[in-house]
C-alpha positions in Angstrom: 0.0 0.0 0.0 1.2 3.5 -0.9 0.1 6.6 1.0 0.8 10.2 0.0 0.8 13.0 2.5 -0.5 16.3 1.2 -1.2 19.7 2.8 -0.4 23.3 2.9 3.1 24.5 3.8 3.4 24.4 7.6 0.6 21.9 8.1 3.0 19.4 9.8 3.2 16.8 6.9 6.9 16.2 7.3 6.6 16.0 11.0 4.0 13.3 10.7 6.1 11.6 8.0 9.0 11.4 10.5 6.6 10.0 13.1 5.3 7.3 10.8 8.6 6.0 9.4 11.0 7.0 12.2 12.9 9.4 10.0 14.6 12.7 10.5 13.6 14.5 7.4 14.0 18.3 7.6 10.8 20.1 8.5 9.7 23.6 7.6 10.3 25.5 4.4 9.6 22.5 2.2 7.1 24.0 -0.2 8.1 24.0 -3.9 11.1 21.7 -3.5 11.5 19.2 -6.3 12.3 16.4 -3.9 10.2 14.0 -1.9 10.6 12.2 1.3 9.9 8.4 1.0 9.8 5.8 3.6 8.6 2.2 3.9 7.5 0.6 7.2 6.2 -2.8 8.0 2.6 -3.1 9.1 2.5 -4.1 12.8 0.5 -7.3 13.2 0.6 -9.2 16.5 -1.2 -12.1 14.7 1.8 -12.6 12.4 4.2 -12.4 15.2 2.4 -15.1 17.2 2.2 -17.3 14.1 5.9 -16.8 13.6 6.7 -17.8 17.2 4.7 -21.0 16.6 6.3 -22.1 13.3 9.7 -20.6 13.9 10.4 -20.0 10.2 13.6 -18.9 8.5 11.9 -15.7 7.5 8.9 -13.6 8.7 7.5 -11.2 6.1 5.2 -8.4 7.2 3.0 -6.4 4.9 4.4 -3.0 4.1 3.3 0.6 3.7 5.2 3.2 1.7 4.7 6.8 2.7 5.4 9.7 0.4 5.8 13.3 1.6 5.9 16.0 -1.1 6.4 19.7 -0.7 3.6 21.8 0.6 0.9 22.5 -2.0 0.4 26.1 -2.9 -1.7 28.1 -5.4 -0.7 27.1 -8.9 0.7 23.7 -8.0 -1.9 22.0 -10.1 -0.9 23.8 -13.3 2.8 23.2 -12.6 2.6 19.4 -12.3 4.4 18.6 -15.5 7.2 21.1 -14.7 7.7 20.1 -11.1 9.4 16.8 -11.8 10.2 14.5 -8.9 8.5 15.6 -5.7 5.6 17.3 -7.4 2.0 16.3 -7.7 2.8 13.8 -10.4 4.4 11.6 -7.7 1.0 11.3 -6.0 -0.6 9.6 -8.9 0.8 6.2 -8.0 -0.6 6.5 -4.4 -3.5 4.4 -3.1 -4.6 6.9 -0.5 -4.1 10.6 0.0 -3.8 11.8 3.6 -4.7 15.5 4.0 -2.8 16.9 6.9 -4.8 19.9 8.2 -3.7 22.6 10.6 -5.6 22.3 13.9 -3.5 25.0 15.5 -3.1 28.8 15.1 -0.6 30.1 12.6 2.7 31.6 13.7 1.1 35.1 14.0 -1.5 33.6 16.3 -4.3 33.9 13.8 -6.9 31.0 13.8 -7.0 28.7 10.8 -9.9 27.0 9.1 -9.2 23.3 8.3 -12.1 23.2 5.8 -10.5 26.1 3.8 -7.1 24.3 3.9 -8.7 21.2 2.6 -10.5 23.0 -0.2 -7.3 24.8 -1.2 -5.4 21.6 -1.6 -8.2 19.7 -3.3 -8.6 22.6 -5.8 -5.0 22.2 -6.9 -5.4 18.4 -7.2 -8.5 18.9 -9.3 -6.8 21.5 -11.5 -4.0 19.0 -12.1 -6.6 16.4 -13.2 -8.3 19.0 -15.4 -5.0 19.6 -17.3 -4.7 15.9 -18.0 -8.4 15.6 -19.1 -8.3 18.6 -21.4 -5.1 17.4 -23.1 -6.6 14.0 -23.7 -9.9 15.3 -24.9 -8.2 17.5 -27.5 -6.7 14.3 -29.0 -9.6 12.0 -28.3 -12.5 14.0 -29.5 -11.3 14.0 -33.1 -10.3 10.4 -33.1 -13.6 9.3 -31.4 -15.7 11.3 -33.9 -13.9 10.1 -37.0 -13.6 6.4 -36.1 -16.7 6.1 -33.9 -15.1 3.2 -32.1 -17.4 2.4 -29.1 -14.5 2.3 -26.6 -13.1 5.7 -27.7 -16.6 7.2 -27.7 -17.2 6.0 -24.2 -13.9 7.2 -22.9 -14.6 10.6 -24.4 -18.0 10.7 -22.6 -16.5 9.7 -19.3 -13.8 12.4 -19.5 -16.4 15.0 -20.4 -18.3 13.9 -17.3 -15.2 14.2 -15.1 -14.4 17.6 -16.6 -17.9 18.9 -15.9 -17.7 17.7 -12.3 -14.5 19.7 -11.8 -15.8 22.7 -13.6 -18.8 22.6 -11.2 -16.5 22.8 -8.3 -16.6 19.1 -7.4 -14.1 16.2 -7.4 -14.0 13.0 -9.5 -14.5 10.9 -6.4 -18.0 12.3 -6.2 -19.0 10.4 -9.4 -20.2 6.8 -9.5 -18.8 4.6 -12.3 -19.6 1.0 -13.4 -16.7 -1.5 -13.0 -16.1 -1.3 -16.8 -15.9 2.5 -16.7 -13.6 2.4 -13.7 -11.3 0.2 -15.7 -11.4 2.7 -18.6 -10.3 5.6 -16.3 -7.9 3.7 -14.2 -4.8 4.6 -16.2 -5.3 8.3 -15.6 -4.8 7.9 -11.9 -6.8 11.0 -11.1 -5.8 12.7 -7.9 -9.3 14.0 -7.1 -10.6 10.5 -7.4 -8.3 8.9 -4.8 -9.7 7.9 -1.4 -9.0 10.6 1.3 -8.1 10.4 4.9 -8.2 13.6 7.0 -5.6 14.0 9.7 -6.2 17.1 12.0 -2.8 18.1 13.5 -3.6 19.5 16.9 -1.3 21.1 19.5 0.0 19.1 22.4 -2.2 20.8 25.0 -5.3 19.5 23.2 -4.3 15.8 23.3 -7.3 14.1 24.8 -9.7 16.4 23.0 -9.5 14.6 19.6 -13.1 13.7 19.4 -14.4 17.2 20.1 -11.9 18.7 17.7 -13.0 16.4 14.9 -16.6 17.4 15.5 -15.5 21.0 14.8 -14.4 20.2 11.3 -17.8 20.8 9.9 -19.9 19.7 7.0 -17.0 19.1 4.5 -15.6 16.2 6.7 -18.9 14.4 7.4 -18.4 11.8 4.7 -14.7 11.5 5.0 -12.6 9.2 7.2 -10.7 11.2 9.8 -8.5 11.2 12.9 -6.8 13.8 15.1 -3.3 13.7 16.5 -0.4 15.8 17.5 2.3 15.2 14.9 5.0 16.9 17.0 4.5 14.6 20.0 4.1 11.5 17.8 7.5 12.3 16.2 9.1 12.5 19.6 7.5 9.2 20.6 8.8 7.6 17.4 12.4 8.4 18.4 12.1 6.4 21.7 12.7 2.7 22.2 9.6 0.4 22.5 9.3 0.4 26.3 9.8 4.1 26.7 7.4 4.8 23.9 4.7 2.7 25.6 5.3 4.6 28.9 5.1 8.0 27.1 1.9 7.0 25.4 0.4 6.0 28.7 1.4 9.2 30.4 -0.3 11.2 27.7 -3.4 9.0 27.6 -2.8 8.0 24.0 -4.1 4.5 23.3 -2.3 3.9 20.0 0.6 5.5 18.2 0.0 7.5 15.0 1.4 4.7 13.0 -1.1 2.1 14.2 -4.0 4.5 13.8 -3.0 5.6 10.3 -2.6 2.0 9.1 -5.9 0.9 10.7 -7.7 3.9 9.1 -6.1 3.3 5.7 -7.0 -0.4 5.7 -10.6 0.4 6.6 -10.7 3.2 3.9 -9.5 0.8 1.2 -11.5 -2.2 2.6 -8.3 -4.3 3.0 -7.8 -7.4 5.1 -4.8 -9.8 5.7 -4.4 -13.5 5.3 -1.4 -15.6 6.2 0.7 -18.3 4.7 2.8 -20.4 7.1 5.6 -22.9 7.0 9.2 -23.6 8.1 10.6 -21.4 5.3 8.4 -18.4 5.7 5.5 -17.0 7.6 4.0 -14.1 5.7 1.1 -11.6 5.7 -0.7 -10.8 2.5 -2.8 -7.7 2.0 -5.9 -8.1 -0.2 -9.3 -6.5 -0.8 -12.1 -7.7 1.4 -14.4 -10.0 -0.6 -11.7 -11.6 -2.6 -12.1 -15.3 -3.5 -9.6 -18.0 -2.6 -8.3 -18.3 -6.2 -7.8 -14.6 -6.4 -6.0 -14.6 -3.0 -3.8 -17.4 -4.3 -2.9 -15.3 -7.3 -1.4 -12.7 -5.0 1.1 -15.3 -3.8 1.8 -16.6 -7.3 -0.1 -16.4 -10.6 0.3 -20.2 -11.1 -1.6 -20.8 -7.9 -4.6 -18.9 -9.3 -4.4 -20.5 -12.7 -4.2 -24.1 -11.4 -6.2 -23.6 -8.2 -7.8 -26.8 -6.9 -8.8 -26.1 -3.3 -7.7 -24.2 -0.3 -7.1 -25.6 3.2 -7.8 -22.9 5.7 -8.2 -22.1 9.4 -8.5 -19.0 11.5 -5.2 -17.8 12.9 -6.3 -18.0 16.5 -7.6 -21.6 16.0 -4.2 -22.4 14.5 -2.5 -21.1 17.6 -4.9 -22.9 19.9 -4.4 -26.2 18.1 -0.7 -25.9 18.1 0.1 -25.9 14.4 -0.8 -27.1 10.9 -0.2 -30.8 11.5 -2.1 -30.8 14.8 -5.0 -29.1 13.1 -5.0 -31.7 10.4 -5.0 -34.6 12.8 -7.9 -33.1 14.7 -9.9 -32.6 11.5 -10.1 -28.8 12.1 -8.9 -27.7 8.7 -11.6 -26.5 6.3 -11.4 -27.4 2.7 -12.7 -24.6 0.5 -13.3 -24.3 -3.2 -13.2 -21.6 -5.8 -16.2 -19.7 -4.4 -14.8 -19.3 -0.9 -14.4 -15.7 0.2 -11.3 -15.2 2.2 -11.7 -13.8 5.7 -9.5 -11.5 7.7 -7.0 -13.6 9.6 -7.3 -16.8 7.6 -4.3 -19.0 7.4 -4.4 -20.6 3.9 -2.6 -23.4 2.2 -3.4 -23.6 -1.6 -3.5 -26.9 -3.5 -2.9 -26.3 -7.2 -1.7 -28.0 -10.4 -0.3 -26.4 -13.6 
């Protein structure tokens, strides 16, 4: 999973980035730089750790998340995308989720800020960048679609006109509903204003414990969006501590979970993701898939041959696997379920795929 951090200059994006990946990227004055901060972290998963302790494999592989932190987005960023190079808006197009870091604190002059206005400013630049892409493509596509009248080209032209109209009306492409076929037609454009959004309200240290009330203050624009509140500065300080000291610091502040855990949980929920596990003496591994995936499709994430030659899947919930003491014990006690091609994988399933190619 890839997550891009966006926001106005001074919103605390890079501070949050440092907290998430335990980095020491320079904070402040980052707007307009043609560089980006990137960091990859493994997804904390106590289930995987316990399975690894049981099977004692040569290798334990966690799911990973890559975070991208670009320069602060300012007026005109959307029209400069092609000229910005690395570190600009173009880098965001490969992201699965955009995290909007919003100022929940007064500016340096002590003036209040409006998170809703900050959000709209950034979203406007993302929409403008999409509009530039759409208009360039429509210029070429309209002539081709009209002359050849190929159904696929005509439909693509219609969809882009629909997207353009939505942006012209002040909306975002994510507001539109598309059929699976139309989604596939638009997928290659990787529109920024279509990506799922998670709001992170960056609050001052003295307001830790008031996250719920602060989120309620965001107003109407945030009602339909996933959101959380945190203090990026404190979270960055916690990330620099060793595990025991970090737990003690969190307890002292009354923070139940670190920013890393909350961000990953919220991102998984936003993208409707789950994890299943494969186990053995060579490797115990977590695999991230979309909720509702079938057993053959899940097998395909491990290897394409497994999906192509899928016969059946032997599966058991991770906790049951621990309780029974391992794969062989589960077999001997008849606890393993044998599932076919229609089986929908559940979060926490331990799966062994039988296949033939």
